[in-house]
N, C-alpha and C positions, 0 to 999 in steps of 0.2 A: 603570632597575632600581635598587632601593635598595642601600645599602652592605651590609646584612645578606644580601641575595640574592647579591651578588658574593662575599662571604666564603663562603657556602654552596657556590656553584659552584666556587670555588677549592679548597675542602676536598674536594669530590667528585672534582675532577680529580687532586689529589695522591693520594687514596686509590685511585683507579683505576690510576694508574701504579705505585704501590708495592705494590699487592695487598692493601691493608687495606680490605676491603669488608664492609659490613653486610648480612645477609640478613634479610628479613622473612618468608620461608617456609623450612621445614626442607629439608634435602637430600632430593631425590626418592629413593624406594626402589623396588627391583624389585617387580613384582607378587607378592603373596603374602607379603611381608616386613612384619612388624609394627613392627620397629625395626631400627636398624643392626646390633645384635647377632645378629639372626636372618637376616641376608642370607647366602645361600649363596655361598661363596667357592671359586673354582676356581683352583688354582695355575697361573700363567701362566709361560711361558718368558721369558727375558731379552729376546728379540726382540719378543715380544708386549707386554710391559710398556713397552718403548721406543716401540713403535708407538702404543699407547694414550696414552702420555704426549705424544707428538708431536701427536696429534689433539686432545687436551685443551688443549695449549698453543695450538694454532690457535684453538680455541674461546674460550680466555681472551683472546687478542688481539682476537678479534672483539667481545668484550664491552667491552674497553677502548675500542675504536673506537666502539662503540655509545654509551657514556657521552659521548664527545667530540661525536659527531654530534648527539645530543639536546640537549646543552648549547648547542651552536652554533645549532641551529635554534630553540631557546627564546629565545636572545638576539636572533635575527634577526626574529622575528615580533612584531607589536604586538597580536595577538589574545590576550586573556586565556584564552579557551577552548582555543586551540592550545597556549599555554604550559602549561596544566594537562594537556593530553593528552600532550605531550612529557615532562612530569614524571612522569606515571603510568607511561609506557612505560620511562623511565629507571630508576624504582624496581624494576620487574620485571627489567630487564636487570642491575641491580646484584645481584639474587639469583643470576643466571647467573654473574656475575663471581665471587661468593663460592663458589658450588658448584664451578666449574672450578678455582679456586685450591686448594680443599680436596682435590679429586680429584688434582691434580698432586702435592700434598704426600703423599697416600697412595701414589702411584705412585713416590715417591722422586725426583721431578723438580722442575722450576722453571718459572716463567713466562718469556716471551720477554725477552731482554736488551735488545730494541729497543722496549720498551713506550713510553718517552717519545716516540720518533720516530713510532710508530703513532698515538699520542694526538694529537700536534701536527698531523699530516697530516689526520686525520679531523676535527679541530676546524676547520681551514681549509676543508675540502671542505664540511662541514655548513653553515658560515656562508655560503659562496658559494652553496650551493643555496637557503638561506633568503632570500638577497637577490633571487632571481628571483620571489619572491612565495609566498604560503602554499600555493597549489594545486600549484606545482612542488615546493615543499619537502615536502609530503605525498606527492606522487608519488615523490620521491626516497626517502623513508622506506619506502614500499611496495615499491619495487624493491629496496632494500637488504635488506629482510626476506625478499623472495622469493628473492634469491640466497643469503642465509644459510640459508634453509630447504632449498635445493637442496644446499648443502654438507653440512648435517646429515644429509640422506638418504644421501649418500655415506659419511659416517662410520658410520652404522648398518650399512652393508653391509660395512665393512672392520674395524670394531672386533673384537677377539678375542671369539669366541662366549661365552666364560666370564666376560667382564668385565661382569657384570650391573650393577654400580654405575655405570660410565661410561655404559652404555646407558640406564639410567633417567634420568640427568641430560640426556643428549642428547635423549631422547624428550620430556621436559618442555620443554626449550628450544625444540624444533621446534614444539610446540603453541603456545607463547607467541609465537614469531616469526610464525606464521601469523595469530594473532589481531591482532598489532600491524599487520601489513600490511593486513589486511582493514579494520581500524579507520581506517587512513590513507586508503584509497580511499573508504570510506563517508563520511569527513569532507570529501571534495571533491578528493582527489588526482587528478592527471592522469597518463596513461600517458606515460612519458618516450620521446623519439625513440630509434630504434635505435642511432645513434652513441653517445648518452649511456649506454645500457645496455651496449653493447659495451665502452666505456671503463671502466665500473665493473667488468665481469667481468675485464678485463685487469689492473686494479689489484688486484682481489681475488686473482687467481691469483698475482701477485707476493708479496702479503702472506702467503697461506697456505703457499706453497712455502718462503718464508724462515722464517716463524714455526715451522714444523714442526721445524726444526733449531736455530734460534738463539733 
């Protein structure tokens, strides 16, 4: 990898951990809203706002981890086509990162204080997955997206009914994650063995439970 590429990846990592992210797509809007000014807003209780913020903080951490995973997998593969695929997915995930950061700000909350830890852990895991070969790396990507999609399904069930803005963000994220997972399998990803999937779910449970509060 060229020096310019290393600088780009280092910059992306810093932006991921510090919450300074660029979006290439505008914030998703609830159905029927022409712009942010026309979004119907329902006053939420303090408890509802805190719960919505906790879920969006979990989603933001997930996107920090996604940046690290895709960076690591891009470094591990020698395939130009896969490098491009991981880069494309990372750019879409960076939109998610920016959307969740802005939503946290609107909810008068903050990202996880442990973002550097989450990022470093995901970077190591992604690189390890990549070293098992491209098909395993793609399978890992698909399983990750499948589990994220499952988490987002749960968030849609528990987000306050009147939090239309958070719901619009989560709905678009869920669609993107499903597309990324399908693309990974279509590109030759293999189904991971049950112990690997179970370990990923356990690690995800620890992350989501902790990030909800810290």
